[in-house]
C-alpha positions as CSV (number, residue, x, y, z in Angstrom):
1,M,-12.9,-2.4,-34.4
2,M,-11.9,-5.4,-36.1
3,S,-12.8,-7.9,-34.5
4,V,-9.5,-10.1,-33.3
5,T,-10.2,-14.1,-32.7
6,M,-7.2,-15.7,-31.3
7,V,-6.5,-19.5,-31.1
8,W,-4.1,-20.4,-28.4
9,V,-2.5,-24.0,-29.4
10,A,-2.2,-25.2,-25.5
11,G,-4.0,-28.8,-25.9
12,V,-5.6,-28.0,-29.4
13,V,-4.8,-29.7,-32.0
14,L,-5.3,-27.7,-35.4
15,A,-7.0,-28.7,-38.8
16,V,-2.8,-28.9,-39.0
17,G,-2.3,-32.4,-37.6
18,A,-0.3,-31.1,-34.9
19,R,-0.8,-33.2,-31.7
20,L,0.4,-32.7,-28.0
21,V,2.0,-35.2,-25.8
22,Q,2.5,-34.5,-21.8
23,E,6.9,-35.2,-20.6
24,G,7.3,-34.6,-17.7
25,G,5.0,-32.1,-16.7
26,A,5.5,-30.0,-19.7
27,A,3.3,-29.2,-22.9
28,T,6.1,-30.5,-26.1
29,P,4.6,-30.1,-29.5
30,V,5.2,-33.2,-32.0
31,L,4.6,-33.2,-35.1
32,T,4.8,-35.3,-38.4
33,P,8.3,-35.1,-40.0
34,T,8.3,-30.9,-42.3
35,R,8.5,-31.1,-45.7
36,H,8.8,-28.6,-48.4
37,L,9.0,-25.7,-46.4
38,G,9.8,-22.5,-47.8
39,A,12.8,-20.4,-47.1
40,H,10.5,-17.5,-45.3
41,T,9.2,-20.3,-43.1
42,K,12.7,-21.8,-41.6
43,F,13.8,-18.2,-41.5
44,V,10.9,-17.3,-39.2
45,V,12.2,-21.0,-36.8
46,D,15.1,-20.4,-37.1
47,Y,14.7,-16.6,-35.6
48,V,11.9,-17.5,-33.3
49,Q,14.6,-20.4,-32.2
50,F,17.0,-17.9,-31.6
51,Y,15.4,-15.5,-29.2
52,K,13.5,-17.5,-27.6
53,P,10.2,-15.7,-27.5
54,Y,7.5,-16.3,-25.0
55,A,4.8,-16.6,-27.8
56,V,4.8,-16.2,-31.1
57,C,1.3,-15.4,-33.3
58,L,1.0,-15.3,-36.9
59,L,-1.4,-12.3,-38.5
60,R,-3.2,-13.7,-41.8
61,H,-6.0,-13.0,-44.2
62,E,-7.0,-15.8,-44.9
63,I,-5.9,-19.6,-44.8
64,S,-2.4,-19.7,-46.7
65,P,-0.3,-22.5,-47.2
66,W,2.6,-20.1,-45.3
67,V,1.2,-19.6,-42.2
68,E,0.1,-23.5,-42.3
69,K,4.4,-23.8,-43.6
70,T,5.5,-22.0,-40.4
71,F,3.2,-23.2,-37.7
72,R,4.4,-26.9,-38.4
73,G,7.4,-25.8,-38.3
74,L,7.2,-23.9,-35.2
75,V,4.9,-27.0,-33.3
76,A,8.3,-28.9,-34.3
77,H,11.0,-26.9,-33.4
78,S,9.8,-24.4,-30.8
79,N,8.4,-24.5,-27.2
80,A,6.5,-21.0,-27.8
81,Y,3.0,-20.5,-27.0
82,L,1.2,-20.6,-30.5
83,A,-1.7,-18.7,-32.0
84,V,-3.0,-17.2,-35.4
85,M,-5.2,-14.3,-35.8
86,P,-7.2,-13.5,-38.4
87,I,-7.3,-9.5,-39.0
88,G,-10.0,-8.3,-41.1
89,H,-10.5,-6.3,-44.6
90,P,-8.3,-3.3,-45.1
91,M,-10.2,-1.5,-46.7
92,D,-11.4,1.3,-43.8
93,A,-13.9,3.8,-44.4
94,R,-11.2,6.4,-43.0
95,T,-8.4,5.1,-44.9
96,H,-7.2,5.3,-48.4
97,L,-4.7,3.2,-50.1
98,S,-3.6,3.7,-53.6
99,D,-2.1,0.7,-55.6
100,G,1.7,1.2,-54.6
101,A,1.6,3.6,-51.9
102,T,0.0,4.0,-48.6
103,H,-1.9,7.1,-46.7
104,L,-3.2,7.9,-43.2
105,P,-5.6,9.7,-42.2
106,D,-5.3,12.6,-39.8
107,G,-4.4,10.8,-36.2
108,A,-3.3,7.5,-37.8
109,T,0.1,7.9,-36.1
110,H,-0.8,7.4,-32.5
111,L,0.0,4.0,-30.6
112,G,-3.0,3.8,-28.4
113,N,-4.1,0.6,-26.5
114,L,-6.0,-2.0,-28.0
115,G,-9.5,-2.8,-26.4
116,G,-10.5,-5.3,-23.7
117,G,-11.6,-8.5,-25.0
118,S,-8.8,-8.7,-27.6
119,G,-7.8,-11.6,-26.6
120,I,-4.0,-11.0,-27.4
121,V,-1.4,-11.7,-24.8
122,S,-0.7,-8.8,-22.6
123,Q,2.3,-10.5,-20.5
124,G,5.5,-11.6,-21.5
125,H,7.6,-11.2,-24.8
126,T,5.1,-11.7,-27.5
127,L,6.4,-11.9,-30.6
128,F,3.8,-11.1,-34.1
129,V,4.9,-12.3,-37.4
130,F,3.4,-10.8,-40.4
131,R,4.8,-11.2,-44.2
132,L,3.7,-8.5,-46.3
133,E,3.0,-9.3,-49.6
134,T,0.8,-6.9,-51.1
135,A,-0.6,-3.2,-50.7
136,D,-3.0,-5.0,-48.5
137,D,-1.7,-6.5,-46.9
138,A,0.3,-3.1,-45.4
139,R,-3.1,-1.5,-44.9
140,R,-3.8,-4.1,-42.2
141,F,-0.8,-4.5,-40.6
142,Y,-1.4,-0.7,-40.1
143,Q,-4.9,-1.3,-38.3
144,V,-3.0,-3.9,-36.0
145,F,-0.1,-1.7,-35.1
146,R,-1.8,0.6,-34.8
147,G,-4.1,-0.3,-31.9
148,A,-0.6,-2.7,-29.9
149,P,0.5,-1.5,-26.9
150,L,4.8,-0.6,-27.6
151,W,5.6,-3.8,-26.0
152,Y,4.8,-6.0,-28.5
153,S,7.4,-7.1,-30.9
154,W,6.6,-7.9,-34.4
155,L,8.6,-9.6,-37.1
156,L,7.7,-8.2,-41.0
157,L,8.9,-9.6,-44.2
158,I,8.5,-7.6,-47.0
159,P,10.4,-7.6,-50.2
160,Q,13.2,-5.8,-50.4
161,T,12.3,-3.0,-53.1
162,R,8.7,-2.3,-51.2
163,W,9.4,-1.9,-47.4
164,T,10.4,1.7,-47.8
165,Q,7.4,2.7,-49.8
166,W,4.9,0.2,-48.0
167,L,5.7,1.5,-44.2
168,H,6.5,5.0,-45.5
169,H,3.4,7.1,-43.5
170,L,3.6,4.6,-41.0
171,Y,4.9,6.1,-37.5
172,L,7.6,3.8,-35.9
173,P,7.9,5.7,-32.5
174,L,11.0,5.0,-31.0
175,S,10.3,2.7,-28.4
176,S,8.4,0.1,-30.8
177,K,10.1,-3.0,-31.2
178,V,9.4,-3.3,-35.1
179,I,11.9,-5.9,-37.4
180,V,11.9,-5.8,-41.0
181,A,13.5,-8.9,-42.7
182,T,13.9,-8.1,-46.0
183,Y,13.4,-11.2,-49.1
184,T,14.1,-10.6,-52.5
185,E,10.6,-11.1,-54.6
186,G,10.4,-13.7,-57.3
187,E,12.9,-16.3,-55.5
188,K,11.9,-19.2,-54.7
189,E,14.4,-20.0,-51.9
190,E,15.7,-17.6,-50.5
191,R,19.4,-17.7,-49.2
192,A,19.6,-15.0,-46.9
193,M,18.1,-12.5,-45.2
194,P,19.0,-9.8,-43.5
195,W,16.2,-7.9,-40.4
196,W,16.7,-4.2,-39.7
197,Q,15.3,-2.3,-36.5
198,V,13.4,0.6,-38.3
199,Y,12.1,3.4,-35.9
200,Q,11.6,7.4,-35.6
201,V,12.7,9.8,-33.4
202,S,9.6,11.8,-33.9
203,P,6.4,11.6,-36.7
204,A,8.6,14.6,-38.5
205,T,11.6,12.6,-38.9
206,E,12.3,10.5,-41.3
207,K,12.7,6.7,-40.3
208,N,15.8,5.3,-38.7
209,V,17.5,2.3,-40.3
210,L,19.9,0.2,-38.4
211,A,21.3,-3.3,-39.0
212,S,19.9,-6.0,-36.6
213,G,21.3,-9.1,-37.8
214,I,21.0,-11.7,-41.1
215,W,20.2,-15.3,-41.5
216,S,22.0,-17.4,-44.2
217,L,20.4,-21.1,-45.1
218,G,22.8,-23.6,-44.3
219,T,26.4,-22.9,-43.5
220,S,27.6,-19.9,-42.7
221,V,29.3,-18.4,-46.0
222,S,32.0,-15.0,-46.0
223,G,29.4,-12.8,-48.0
224,E,27.2,-13.1,-44.6
225,N,30.3,-12.4,-42.2
226,D,31.8,-9.1,-44.4
227,W,27.4,-8.6,-43.5
228,V,27.6,-8.3,-40.6
229,K,31.2,-6.8,-39.6
230,G,30.4,-3.6,-41.7
231,H,27.2,-2.8,-39.6
232,L,29.0,-3.0,-35.9
233,R,29.7,-0.2,-33.8
234,P,32.4,0.1,-31.6
235,G,32.0,-1.4,-28.5
236,E,29.6,-4.0,-30.0
237,S,29.9,-8.2,-30.6
238,V,27.7,-10.5,-32.5
239,E,26.5,-13.6,-32.2
240,E,26.6,-17.0,-34.1
241,R,24.6,-19.9,-33.6
242,Q,23.5,-22.5,-36.1
243,M,20.0,-23.5,-35.8
244,T,17.7,-25.9,-37.4
245,Y,17.7,-24.8,-41.1
246,G,20.5,-21.8,-41.7
247,T,23.2,-19.5,-39.1
248,V,21.7,-16.4,-37.4
249,R,24.4,-13.9,-36.5
250,A,22.8,-11.7,-34.0
251,L,24.1,-8.5,-32.8
252,K,24.1,-9.5,-28.8
253,G,22.1,-7.6,-25.6
254,D,19.0,-5.7,-26.1
255,P,18.6,-4.0,-29.5
256,L,16.4,-0.7,-28.4
257,P,19.8,1.2,-26.2
258,R,21.4,1.6,-30.0
259,R,18.4,3.8,-30.8
260,T,20.6,6.5,-29.6
261,D,21.4,9.0,-32.6
262,L,17.9,11.2,-32.2
263,T,19.3,12.6,-35.3
264,G,19.4,16.5,-33.7
265,L,15.6,16.3,-32.2
266,H,14.7,19.6,-30.2
267,L,13.3,19.2,-27.3
268,S,10.9,21.6,-24.8
269,C,11.6,21.1,-20.9
270,T,10.5,23.1,-17.8
271,T,12.3,23.4,-15.0
272,I,12.6,25.1,-11.5
273,H,16.0,26.9,-9.3
274,T,16.8,24.3,-6.9
275,S,20.5,24.5,-5.9
276,P,22.4,22.4,-6.1
277,H,20.2,20.1,-8.3
278,T,19.0,23.0,-11.0
279,V,21.0,26.3,-10.9
280,L,19.3,28.4,-13.6
281,T,20.9,31.0,-15.2
282,E,18.9,33.5,-17.3
283,G,19.0,33.7,-21.0
284,N,17.5,35.1,-24.1
285,N,13.6,34.8,-24.9
286,G,12.8,33.5,-21.1
287,T,14.7,31.1,-21.5
288,V,17.2,29.7,-19.0
289,T,20.7,27.7,-19.1
290,V,20.2,25.0,-16.5
291,A,23.5,23.7,-14.6
292,G,23.8,21.4,-11.7
293,I,23.7,18.1,-10.5
294,F,20.2,17.3,-13.1
295,G,22.3,19.8,-15.7
296,G,24.9,18.0,-16.1
297,V,22.9,15.1,-16.4
298,L,20.6,17.3,-19.3
299,K,24.3,18.3,-21.0
300,L,25.6,14.4,-20.8
301,L,21.9,13.0,-22.7
302,Q,22.3,15.7,-25.2
303,E,25.8,15.4,-26.3
304,L,25.3,11.1,-26.0
305,T,22.1,11.2,-27.8
306,N,22.4,14.5,-30.2
307,F,19.4,16.0,-29.5
308,T,18.9,20.0,-28.3
309,C,16.8,21.9,-26.1
310,S,15.1,24.8,-24.5
311,C,14.7,25.3,-20.8
312,R,11.8,27.4,-19.1
313,P,10.9,28.0,-15.9
314,S,7.1,26.7,-14.7
315,R,4.8,28.7,-15.4
316,D,3.6,29.3,-12.3
317,G,6.9,28.9,-10.5
318,L,5.4,25.0,-8.2
319,W,6.9,21.8,-8.4
320,G,3.6,19.7,-8.9
321,S,0.8,19.0,-7.4
322,L,-2.7,17.8,-7.6
323,V,-5.7,20.5,-6.8
324,D,-9.2,20.2,-7.2
325,G,-8.0,17.7,-10.2
326,K,-6.2,19.9,-11.7
327,W,-2.4,19.2,-11.8
328,T,-0.2,22.1,-11.0
329,G,3.5,23.6,-11.5
330,M,6.5,21.2,-13.6
331,I,3.9,18.8,-14.5
332,R,0.3,20.2,-15.3
333,D,3.2,22.0,-18.0
334,L,4.1,18.2,-18.9
335,V,0.5,17.9,-19.5
336,D,-0.4,20.1,-21.4
337,G,2.2,19.9,-23.8
338,E,3.7,23.4,-22.5
339,A,6.9,20.7,-22.3
340,E,8.0,17.8,-23.0
341,M,10.8,17.2,-19.7
342,A,10.3,18.7,-16.6
343,V,14.5,19.0,-15.5
344,A,14.3,18.9,-11.5
345,S,14.8,16.8,-8.7
346,L,10.6,15.8,-9.1
347,D,10.3,13.2,-6.0
348,I,8.7,10.2,-8.1
349,T,5.2,9.5,-6.0
350,D,1.8,7.2,-6.5
351,E,0.5,10.1,-8.4
352,R,2.3,11.7,-10.1
353,S,3.0,8.9,-12.3
354,T,0.1,8.7,-13.4
355,A,0.5,11.3,-15.4
356,V,4.0,11.7,-16.1
357,D,6.7,8.8,-16.6
358,F,9.9,9.4,-14.6
359,L,14.2,8.4,-16.0
360,L,15.5,6.1,-13.9
361,P,16.3,7.7,-9.5
362,I,19.0,10.0,-10.3
363,T,19.0,11.1,-6.0
364,R,18.3,10.4,-3.1
365,T,17.1,13.1,-0.8
366,H,15.5,13.0,2.9
367,Y,13.7,16.1,4.4
368,K,15.0,17.5,7.6
369,M,14.1,20.7,10.3
370,V,15.8,24.3,10.2
371,M,15.3,26.3,12.9
372,K,17.6,29.5,14.5
373,R,20.5,28.5,16.2
374,P,19.5,30.8,19.8
375,S,22.3,33.6,20.5
376,N,22.8,35.6,23.5
377,S,20.8,38.3,21.9
378,D,17.5,36.3,22.0
379,R,18.1,36.9,25.5
380,T,18.8,40.3,26.0
381,W,16.8,40.8,29.1
382,M,17.7,37.3,30.7
383,T,21.5,37.5,30.1
384,F,23.1,38.0,33.4
385,T,19.2,36.0,35.5
386,Q,19.1,32.7,33.3
387,E,22.1,31.1,35.2
388,F,19.7,29.9,37.9
389,H,16.3,29.0,37.6
390,V,13.6,31.1,39.3
391,H,12.9,28.5,41.7
392,V,17.0,29.7,43.0
393,W,17.0,32.8,42.7
394,A,13.5,32.7,44.8
395,V,15.1,31.0,47.6
396,L,18.2,33.2,47.7
397,A,16.3,36.3,48.2
398,A,14.6,34.4,50.8
399,S,18.3,33.1,52.3
400,V,19.3,37.3,52.2
401,C,16.0,38.6,54.3
402,L,17.3,35.8,57.0
403,L,20.4,35.9,57.6
404,S,20.0,40.0,57.2
405,L,17.2,39.3,60.1
406,T,19.2,37.4,61.8
407,L,22.4,39.5,62.1
408,Y,20.6,41.9,63.4
409,L,18.5,40.4,66.0
410,T,21.5,38.2,66.8
411,S,24.0,41.6,67.8
412,A,21.1,43.0,69.3
413,I,20.6,40.4,71.6
414,V,24.4,40.0,72.7
415,K,24.8,43.9,72.5
416,E,27.3,44.5,70.1
417,R,29.2,47.3,70.8
418,Q,28.5,48.5,67.5
419,H,25.1,49.7,66.5
420,I,23.8,47.4,64.1
421,S,20.4,48.6,62.2
422,L,18.0,46.5,60.3
423,S,19.8,48.2,57.0
424,D,22.7,47.8,58.2
425,S,22.8,43.8,58.0
426,L,21.0,43.8,54.9
427,C,23.4,45.6,53.4
428,T,26.3,43.5,54.7
429,V,25.0,40.2,54.0
430,F,23.8,41.5,50.5
431,G,27.6,43.2,49.7
432,A,28.6,39.5,51.2
433,L,27.0,37.3,48.3
434,C,28.6,40.3,45.9
435,G,31.8,39.6,47.1
436,Q,32.1,43.0,48.8
437,G,33.2,43.6,52.6
438,T,32.2,46.0,55.2
439,N,33.3,48.5,57.9
440,L,31.8,47.1,61.0
441,Q,33.7,45.3,63.6
442,F,31.3,42.3,64.9
443,Q,33.3,41.6,68.5
444,R,31.1,38.7,69.8
445,L,30.9,35.1,68.5
446,P,27.3,34.5,67.1
447,C,27.5,37.3,64.9
448,R,31.1,36.0,63.4
449,L,29.1,33.2,62.9
450,V,26.6,34.6,61.2
451,V,28.9,36.3,58.9
452,L,30.7,33.0,58.1
453,T,27.9,31.4,57.3
454,V,26.8,34.4,54.9
455,L,30.6,34.4,53.5
456,L,29.8,30.3,52.5
457,L,26.9,30.9,50.7
458,Q,28.9,33.2,48.8
459,I,31.6,30.9,47.7
460,V,29.0,28.4,46.6
461,V,26.9,31.0,44.9
462,L,29.1,33.0,43.3
463,A,31.3,29.7,41.5
464,H,28.2,27.9,39.9
465,Y,26.6,31.9,38.4
466,T,29.9,32.3,37.5
467,S,31.0,29.8,35.7
468,N,27.0,29.5,33.8
469,L,27.8,33.0,32.8
470,V,30.8,32.4,31.7
471,S,30.0,28.7,29.4
472,A,26.8,30.7,28.4
473,L,28.7,33.9,26.5
474,A,31.2,31.5,25.4
475,V,28.6,28.6,23.9
476,G,25.8,30.7,23.5
477,P,22.3,28.8,24.6
478,S,21.1,25.6,24.3
479,L,18.9,24.5,21.8
480,P,15.2,23.9,22.5
481,A,13.8,20.2,23.2
482,I,12.4,19.9,20.2
483,S,13.8,17.3,17.9
484,S,10.6,15.3,15.9
485,I,7.4,17.0,14.1
486,G,5.5,16.2,17.1
487,D,7.5,18.0,19.9
488,V,7.2,21.6,17.2
489,V,3.5,20.0,16.7
490,S,2.6,20.2,20.6
491,N,4.8,23.6,21.6
492,P,2.4,26.5,20.4
493,T,5.7,28.6,20.4
494,F,7.1,27.3,17.2
495,S,5.1,26.8,14.7
496,L,5.9,24.3,11.3
497,G,6.3,25.6,7.2
498,T,7.8,24.1,3.8
499,L,7.3,25.1,0.3
500,Q,4.0,25.0,-1.4
501,D,2.9,22.5,-4.0
502,T,5.3,19.5,-3.0
503,A,5.2,16.1,-2.5
504,Y,6.4,16.5,1.3
505,L,2.8,18.1,1.9
506,G,1.1,14.6,0.6
507,Y,3.7,12.7,2.7
508,L,2.4,14.2,6.1
509,K,-1.1,14.4,4.7
510,N,-1.3,10.1,3.8
511,S,1.2,9.3,6.8
512,P,-0.4,7.4,9.6
513,E,1.6,8.8,11.8
514,P,-1.4,11.6,13.8
515,E,1.4,14.1,14.6
516,H,1.9,14.3,10.7
517,Q,-1.4,14.3,9.9
518,M,-1.2,17.4,12.2
519,A,1.0,19.2,11.3
520,Y,-0.8,18.7,8.0
521,T,-4.0,20.3,9.4
522,N,-1.7,23.2,11.0
523,L,-0.2,24.3,7.4
524,M,-3.7,24.0,5.9
525,A,-5.6,25.8,8.3
526,G,-5.2,29.8,8.9
527,G,-4.6,30.6,5.4
528,R,-1.8,28.5,4.7
529,R,1.1,30.9,6.3
530,G,3.4,28.4,6.8
531,L,3.7,27.7,3.3
532,V,6.7,29.6,1.6
533,A,7.5,29.6,-2.5
534,S,11.1,28.9,-2.2
535,T,13.6,27.1,0.0
536,A,15.6,30.8,0.4
537,E,12.5,32.6,1.9
538,G,11.5,29.7,4.3
539,V,15.1,29.3,5.8
540,A,14.9,33.4,5.7
541,R,12.2,33.2,7.8
542,T,13.5,31.4,10.6
543,L,15.6,34.3,11.8
544,Q,12.6,36.6,12.0
545,E,9.9,34.4,14.0
546,N,9.7,31.1,16.0
547,Y,8.9,29.3,13.1
548,I,10.7,26.0,12.3
549,Y,11.3,25.2,8.5
550,M,11.4,21.5,6.3
551,D,12.7,20.7,2.9
552,C,14.9,18.3,1.3
553,S,18.3,18.0,3.1
554,V,20.4,18.8,0.1
555,Y,18.2,22.4,-0.5
556,L,18.9,23.3,3.5
557,V,23.0,22.6,3.7
558,N,23.3,25.4,0.3
559,E,20.8,27.7,2.6
560,I,21.6,28.0,5.8
561,D,25.1,29.5,7.4
562,C,25.8,29.5,11.5
563,R,22.8,31.9,12.5
564,H,21.2,28.3,12.1
565,V,20.8,24.3,13.4
566,I,19.6,21.6,11.1
567,L,17.5,19.6,13.5
568,P,19.2,15.4,13.1
569,T,16.3,13.5,12.5
570,A,15.1,12.5,8.8
571,Y,11.3,12.1,7.9
572,F,10.2,10.4,4.2
573,P,13.2,9.5,1.9
574,A,12.8,10.2,-1.3
575,I,13.8,9.4,-5.5
576,T,14.1,11.9,-7.6
577,S,14.3,12.2,-11.2
578,I,13.8,13.5,-14.7
579,A,10.4,13.3,-15.9
580,L,8.9,13.4,-19.0
581,Q,5.8,13.5,-20.9
582,K,3.5,9.9,-20.0
583,G,4.0,7.3,-22.7
584,S,7.3,8.9,-24.1
585,P,9.3,7.2,-26.0
586,L,12.4,8.5,-25.2
587,V,12.3,7.2,-21.2
588,H,13.9,3.8,-22.6
589,I,16.6,5.4,-24.4
590,F,17.5,8.4,-21.5
591,N,17.2,5.4,-18.6
592,Q,19.5,3.9,-20.2
593,I,22.4,6.5,-20.5
594,I,21.4,7.1,-16.6
595,L,22.3,3.9,-15.9
596,K,25.6,3.9,-17.7
597,M,26.1,7.2,-16.3
598,K,25.5,5.6,-12.9
599,T,27.1,2.1,-13.0
600,S,30.5,4.4,-14.4
601,G,31.3,7.1,-11.5
602,V,30.0,10.2,-13.3
603,M,27.3,10.3,-11.5
604,H,28.9,10.3,-8.5
605,S,31.4,13.1,-9.9
606,L,28.7,15.4,-10.4
607,E,27.4,14.5,-6.3
608,Q,30.5,15.2,-5.6
609,R,31.0,18.6,-8.0
610,W,27.9,20.7,-6.6
611,T,27.0,19.5,-3.4
612,T,28.3,21.9,-0.1
613,T,28.8,20.7,3.3
614,E,26.8,22.0,6.0
615,P,28.9,24.7,7.6
616,D,31.3,23.3,10.6
617,C,29.8,25.4,13.4
618,E,31.6,23.9,16.2
619,E,35.3,25.7,15.1
620,T,36.8,27.5,18.3
621,H,36.2,31.7,17.1
622,F,36.4,34.8,18.7
623,M,33.6,36.3,18.7
624,A,32.8,40.1,20.3
625,I,29.8,40.1,22.7
626,G,27.6,43.0,21.3
627,L,26.1,45.5,23.7
628,D,22.6,43.9,23.4
629,A,23.9,40.8,25.6
630,L,25.2,43.7,28.2
631,L,22.5,45.4,27.9
632,T,20.1,44.1,31.4
633,P,23.5,45.2,33.6
634,F,23.6,48.7,32.2
635,L,20.3,49.1,32.3
636,L,20.4,48.1,35.7
637,L,23.3,50.4,36.3
638,M,21.3,53.4,35.0
639,L,18.8,52.6,36.9
640,V,20.4,52.4,40.4
641,M,22.9,55.6,39.3
642,G,19.1,57.6,39.0
643,V,18.0,56.5,41.4
644,S,21.2,57.2,43.7
645,V,20.4,60.3,42.2
646,V,17.2,61.4,43.3
647,V,18.7,59.5,46.7
648,C,21.2,62.0,46.8
649,A,18.5,65.0,46.1
650,A,15.9,63.9,49.1
651,E,19.1,64.0,51.5
652,H,20.1,67.6,50.3
653,L,16.9,68.6,49.9
654,L,15.6,67.6,53.8
655,Q,19.6,69.7,54.8
656,E,18.4,72.3,53.3
657,V,14.2,72.4,55.3
658,C,15.5,70.7,58.6
659,S,18.4,73.6,58.7
660,R,15.8,75.9,57.9
661,V,13.5,74.5,60.7
662,S,16.6,74.9,62.8
663,V,17.5,78.5,62.1
664,Q,13.7,79.6,63.0
665,H,13.5,77.7,66.7
666,T,16.8,79.2,67.4
667,V,16.0,83.2,66.6
668,I,13.0,82.7,69.0
669,R,13.9,80.4,71.9
670,P,17.9,80.7,71.7
671,K,19.2,79.1,74.8
672,H,16.1,76.3,75.2
673,I,16.2,74.8,71.8
674,K,18.6,72.9,69.9
675,C,18.3,71.1,66.5
676,T,20.4,67.5,66.0
677,K,20.8,66.5,62.5
678,T,21.2,62.9,62.9
679,F,20.6,60.8,59.2
């Protein structure tokens, strides 16, 4: 690495005669009057005055009169921090540059980061200025540029006939900020100097050149005005200002958003099916067509920036998480270079941001739980018993026994004309509670009071039971008392599940809430039985077992029906977007378009088109009661019928036995034996 030395002019007097004075707490440079400044120096001074960078660094190979004059001019007419950076000799062992041509070694088209201790300012807007006069200067610029961060701004002064030749082999990424100002060799006093944005969409494509402005010495002339107007695009405007030495006419706004033509660049993408964000349709050779909200965004990006794209499903079908130090899913596809962008609603997390770059947020979401909606079929054996609590049924049983015994004893004490057995009392009380009458006649007041008490109890019990039964059959059973993750964790009847390899697992793991950490522990235990491969699988599983599935609410709405219910509590609000490879120069360009899509309402239209609402399951509609809901009374009826048949057969058999015994006794002692049948 070449040694880099920078000397900043904050409170330092250089050999050029500069001196600083303090005015109002701010350092203000004051110089002796500048004389005999060349046109290039005047251009740089006016350029810096126009754009007002935070700091300006002049690159030089050796002591140069131009650098000294430019430095003096900037000190006199600029408030920026100033520095001069010497650069080493260009004849690197890895670089061979012949006369009139430049050649980079293998791998030299990579922009890395400058090592620590370089001394280059890394904060604020820093402008590096370098006048290239020879091929050696071009080589020196290669050495500096290849190690500098992308956010540095560069102003190169290059002869008009040489710049394409000298910069031909240098890769200038799409997001680089290189401005080339051209001048005519041999002229003593340059009258006008235009400057251009120079960049490449990819290392394999030609350099693109966009006019950005022009400087003219002195006042404005018609030729420069015509030059500016000839390079304007629709919707663009020019800002013109008279500076210290000349007039600057430059396009308004950030120049980077103008780089929207990717010249047919082909990108590969990885994706996953998650309606309504990404709806995939199989194509040829394993590719898929992406529709949905993110598919619409991708299509607009292609149309506005002129690139093509081929998408394939993620190799392992997963989203992307860090497992044992290795990435999975779509993040892995980007890290391994299998794809250049991931078109899916990836949650933007700190962990993922270390491996990929995300575009501006496209959608916002949160996580909710879904479970099976309880129905009458879930309580086949309790359809006609759950209307009362078990304690109520116990009290009713005790009341029947007590009232039956009371009626029997009362009739015996008051000596009713008609004898009432204990079984008759039990049948009378039980029948009265069921709304049935009796053929027994109660003549005494005490017995009648007991019967009236039973009838009053029947009115109260039957009213409550009937109302609850009708409500249960019409509305269905109420939801379980579950509203939070803590309720699921503390309820052994239910198990919590979610998608495997998603950001949601990280949210649970890193949450400070103990119940969230317990839920994560339960999900990871037992062979990860709670994790599923898709939203459809998780939603379907809720109908098969006591399983509560958690996922993004927008995905749940597209998979559920009235057999499900989404619990209202929302967790872990997240923002999602498309991911690109780390350091991709396309991030800035795509972000500008996404921002315009949001402000123009295009994004809102896509969401309205593809997002569905939760099904309205509260609408009143007729539904026939199934056999499963009536299975209990049918089985009870069949049981009673069976018992009746058995009792009837037993009575018939007893009668036959009694008849035979009676006949035998009559033959032996016909005058003394009398058989009486009583049942």
